[in-house]
C-alpha positions in Angstrom: 0.0 0.0 0.0 2.8 2.3 0.9 4.5 1.6 -2.4 1.2 2.1 -4.3 0.7 5.5 -2.5 4.3 6.5 -3.3 3.9 5.6 -7.0 0.6 7.5 -7.2 2.1 10.5 -5.4 5.1 10.4 -7.7 3.0 10.2 -10.8 0.7 13.1 -9.7 3.7 15.2 -8.6 5.5 14.5 -11.9 2.4 15.5 -14.0 2.0 18.6 -11.8 5.6 19.6 -12.2 5.5 18.8 -16.0 2.5 21.2 -16.3 4.4 23.9 -14.4 7.4 23.4 -16.6 5.2 23.5 -19.7 3.6 26.8 -18.5 7.0 28.2 -17.8 8.3 27.1 -21.2 5.3 28.6 -22.9 5.8 31.9 -21.1 9.5 31.8 -21.8 8.9 31.0 -25.5 6.4 33.9 -25.7 8.9 36.2 -24.1 11.7 35.1 -26.4 9.4 35.5 -29.4 8.5 39.0 -28.3 12.1 40.0 -27.9 12.9 38.5 -31.3 10.0 40.4 -33.0 11.2 43.7 -31.3 14.8 43.0 -32.5 13.6 42.2 -36.1 11.5 45.4 -36.1 14.4 47.5 -35.0 16.5 45.8 -37.7 13.9 46.6 -40.3 13.7 50.2 -39.1 17.5 50.5 -39.3 17.4 49.1 -42.8 14.8 51.6 -43.8 17.0 54.3 -42.5 19.9 53.0 -44.5 17.9 53.1 -47.7 16.6 56.7 -47.1 18.5 59.4 -49.0 20.5 61.9 -47.0 23.3 64.4 -46.7 26.8 64.2 -45.2 28.0 67.7 -44.2 31.7 68.0 -43.6 34.1 70.8 -42.8 37.9 71.0 -43.2 41.0 72.7 -41.7 41.2 74.2 -38.2 38.3 76.7 -37.9 37.4 75.4 -34.5 35.9 78.6 -33.0 33.7 79.0 -36.1 32.6 75.4 -36.1 31.8 75.6 -32.4 29.6 78.7 -33.0 27.8 76.9 -35.8 27.2 73.8 -33.8 24.2 75.4 -31.9 22.3 75.7 -35.2 23.2 72.2 -36.2 22.0 70.8 -32.8 18.7 72.8 -32.9 17.9 71.2 -36.3 19.2 67.7 -35.5 21.9 68.0 -38.2 24.9 65.7 -38.0 28.3 67.0 -39.2 31.9 66.0 -39.4 34.8 68.3 -38.7 38.2 67.3 -40.2 40.9 69.0 -38.3 44.4 69.7 -39.5 47.6 71.1 -37.9 46.2 70.1 -34.5 49.6 70.7 -33.0 49.0 74.5 -33.4 45.7 74.6 -31.6 45.4 76.2 -28.2 44.1 74.0 -25.3 40.8 76.0 -25.4 40.3 74.9 -29.0 41.1 71.3 -28.2 38.5 71.5 -25.4 36.0 72.7 -28.0 36.8 69.8 -30.3 36.2 67.5 -27.3 32.9 69.1 -26.6 31.8 68.8 -30.2 32.8 65.1 -30.1 30.8 64.6 -26.9 27.8 66.2 -28.6 27.7 63.6 -31.3 29.6 65.4 -34.0 32.4 63.5 -35.7 36.0 64.7 -35.4 38.1 63.4 -38.3 41.7 63.7 -39.3 42.9 66.1 -42.0 46.6 65.6 -41.8 49.4 67.1 -39.6 50.9 69.7 -42.0 48.2 69.8 -44.7 50.5 68.2 -47.3 49.5 67.6 -50.9 49.9 63.9 -50.9 50.3 63.4 -54.7 53.1 65.9 -54.9 54.7 64.6 -51.8 54.7 61.0 -53.1 56.7 62.1 -56.2 59.8 62.1 -54.0 58.7 60.2 -50.9 57.3 56.8 -50.0 53.9 55.8 -48.6 55.6 55.2 -45.3 57.1 58.7 -45.4 53.7 60.2 -45.9 52.1 58.2 -43.1 54.9 58.8 -40.5 55.2 62.5 -41.3 51.6 63.6 -42.2 49.2 61.1 -40.5 50.8 59.5 -37.5 51.8 62.7 -35.7 48.2 64.0 -36.0 46.8 60.7 -34.8 49.1 60.7 -31.7 48.0 64.2 -30.7 44.3 63.4 -31.3 44.5 60.2 -29.3 46.2 62.1 -26.4 43.3 64.6 -26.6 40.8 61.8 -26.4 39.8 62.3 -30.0 39.9 59.0 -31.9 39.3 59.6 -35.6 37.7 56.9 -37.7 37.9 58.9 -41.0 40.5 60.9 -43.0 40.0 63.8 -45.3 42.8 64.3 -47.8 44.3 67.8 -47.8 43.4 69.4 -51.1 41.5 66.2 -51.9 44.7 64.8 -53.4 45.1 61.0 -53.2 45.8 57.9 -55.3 44.9 54.2 -55.1 48.1 53.1 -53.4 47.7 55.7 -50.6 44.0 54.8 -50.3 44.8 51.2 -49.7 47.6 52.1 -47.2 45.4 54.4 -45.1 42.5 52.1 -45.0 44.6 50.0 -42.6 44.1 52.9 -40.1 40.8 54.5 -41.0 37.3 53.2 -41.8 36.7 55.6 -44.6 38.5 58.3 -46.6 37.2 61.5 -48.2 38.5 63.3 -51.3 36.9 65.9 -53.5 35.3 65.8 -56.9 37.7 66.6 -59.8 34.9 68.4 -61.5 35.5 71.4 -59.2 39.2 71.6 -60.0 38.2 73.6 -63.1 35.2 75.8 -63.8 32.2 73.5 -63.2 30.7 72.2 -66.5 28.6 69.3 -65.3 25.3 69.7 -63.6 25.7 69.0 -59.9 23.2 66.1 -59.9 25.2 64.4 -62.7 28.4 64.3 -60.7 28.1 60.6 -59.7 31.1 60.4 -57.3 29.6 62.9 -54.8 26.6 60.5 -54.3 26.9 57.2 -52.4 25.0 54.7 -50.4 26.0 53.5 -46.9 28.7 50.7 -47.1 29.1 51.1 -50.8 32.6 52.5 -50.8 35.5 53.3 -48.5 36.6 56.3 -50.6 34.0 59.0 -51.0 34.2 62.2 -53.0 32.6 65.4 -52.0 31.2 68.6 -53.4 32.6 72.0 -52.3 29.9 74.4 -51.2 32.1 77.4 -50.1 31.2 80.7 -51.7 33.9 80.4 -54.4 32.3 77.2 -55.7 29.1 79.0 -56.7 26.7 76.3 -55.7 23.4 78.2 -55.6 20.0 77.0 -54.2 18.9 75.7 -57.6 21.9 73.4 -57.8 21.4 72.3 -54.3 17.8 71.4 -55.0 18.7 69.4 -58.0 21.3 67.4 -56.0 18.9 66.8 -53.1 16.2 65.7 -55.5 18.5 63.1 -56.9 19.5 62.0 -53.4 15.9 61.6 -52.5 14.8 59.8 -55.7 17.8 57.4 -55.7 18.0 57.0 -51.9 21.6 58.2 -52.1 23.7 60.3 -49.8 25.1 63.6 -51.0 28.5 64.4 -49.5 29.5 68.1 -49.3 32.4 70.0 -47.7 33.1 73.5 -46.6 35.7 75.3 -44.6 35.1 78.4 -42.5 31.5 79.5 -41.5 31.1 83.3 -41.2 28.2 85.6 -40.5 28.5 87.6 -43.8 30.8 88.8 -46.5 32.3 85.4 -47.2 35.5 85.2 -49.3 37.1 82.1 -50.9 36.9 79.0 -48.8 34.4 80.6 -46.5 30.7 79.8 -46.2 28.0 82.1 -44.8 25.9 80.8 -41.9 22.8 82.0 -43.7 23.7 79.7 -46.6 24.1 76.8 -44.2 20.7 77.5 -42.5 19.0 77.6 -45.9 20.7 74.3 -46.8 19.4 72.8 -43.6 15.9 74.0 -44.5 16.2 72.3 -47.9 17.4 69.1 -46.3 14.2 69.1 -44.2 12.0 70.1 -47.1 13.2 67.0 -49.0 12.9 64.9 -45.9 16.4 63.7 -46.0 18.6 62.2 -43.2 22.0 63.5 -42.2 25.0 61.4 -41.5 28.5 61.7 -40.0 31.2 60.7 -42.5 32.2 57.5 -40.8 28.6 56.3 -40.9 28.9 56.1 -44.7 31.3 53.2 -44.2 28.7 51.0 -42.4 
C-alpha cells in the first residue's frame, strides 16, 4: 500500500511539475518570441534608415571657433556633421576642449593631416611610409592624447591615389577626397556628378562637393542634388571650410547659406550622416 501510494504520489507530482514546466516554457517561449520580434522590427527600421537618402555635411581645416559657434544651429535642427581638423599641434588648449565638446555632442572629429600636405606631390619624391609617418601618425598621436579618436581621414586638397587609399584604409574606416569636377570651372550639372553621391557601405573612398562661396553652388543646384539623393535613396557628400556671418570670401561659407541648406534638407525629408557612418 505504501509503495502504491508512493507511486501514485510520484505520478501526480510529476504530472503537476510537468504542467508547471510547460507553462514556464510557454511563457519563456512567448517572451523570447516577443524579444525576437522587437529585434527584427528594430533591424527593419535600421534598414529603412539605411535606404533613405541623405546628406553628409563636412568641414575642413582648423576653424574650431567658427565650427563651435555653428554647432548650436546644427544641434537645434538635429543635423549631423563631421569636422576634419588639420595642424592640430598648433591649436590652443581652449580649441582642443571645444573639439572634445563637439565630439561629446555627437559630431564626428576626423583627421585632415598634420601639416596639410598635398599627398600626390609629396609622393613624387617620398614613399607611402614617409607620408604616413610625417603627415598622418603625428596627427593621430595628438588626437589620441586629446581623447579624440578619428575613424575617418580627409585628404588635404583632396589629393590622393589608389596606393595611398589602400595604405590608409589600414588605419581609417573611410577616406574623403573631393570631386575633380571642381578643380576647373564646373561644367557638369551637380546632380550628374556621380562620385559625390553614395550609399552606406558602398565604398571606403567617397568624393565630396565643395559648397564654399567660391564654388558658386546656388540654391537651384542644391535642390537638383537633393532631389537626386531623395529619388535614388543616395547620400550627397559636401564639404566647406570656415563658416562666417557675412561677406564670405574664398573657402568661407555664410551661416545663412548653411541655414538655408538645412531648410532644404528638411524640405526634401532627408537624413543627415556623419562621415564614418557612410562606411557601415
